[in-house]
C-alpha positions, 0 to 999 in steps of 0.5 A: 688505140688512142688514148686521151692525153693523144686526142685531147692534144690532137683536138687542140692543135685542131685550130693551128692546122684548119688554114692548111686545111682551107680549100684551094683556091680554083685553077686555071686562067680567067678572064679577070686577073691580077696581083695579090696586090693589085686585088687586095687594093682593089678589095680591101681586107675582109673582100680580099680575105673571102675573095682571094684566100677562100675565107669565111664572113660571120655570119648574119653580119652582112648587109645584104642579107635583109637586102629586099630589092630587085637587082642583081647581086655581082661579083665584088671583084670583077662586076660580073652579074651572077644571082639575081633578087627573084632568086634569093630566099631566106635560109636562116643560115646567115648568109646570102642564099639563092636557089640558082645562078643567073646562068650556068655560066656565071659561076664555076663549082670544085670540090672543097674537102676543107674541114674535114667534109666534102662541099661543092665550091663556088666561084665566079667563072670570070674571076675566079673568086670564091662566093661561097658553097652549094648544097643540095638542102635549097627549096625547090624547083631547084633544090639547092641552096648557093650560100654566099659570102655577102663581102662576095657580092655586090648589089645592084637595083632594078631600074625603076619603071 
């Protein structure tokens, strides 16, 4: 039986344990690879934390939430096209959301058991950069929601016709 003191002490320690519970980066070799110092220099502090350390940006902070132009969302780490603006939708979650990637080969997935839940982590198949997570509560036709960190993406507008 857990007494009240044990419960409160355990709950108070949770914020300090959270980093140890974070998702592991994708394993394997990727076509684009740099040292941690090179990634930090290339990406900057915040994008490095998301792409290389599996952090999550605060919701409703990305300018890409309001991006409505036609174009392509690419990996900020390596420039690989990941999502089309044609597949973007407003999920109300505070992060750019898509119902499918630009191609199945563009992304990789891992099971993420961090923070006492099971989710599907999404990363760039070219550099392994963490993008966000995939959920099964999206719109038709896929029923999927790719909830992506804006800091992990760059937007390339379509060329005017």
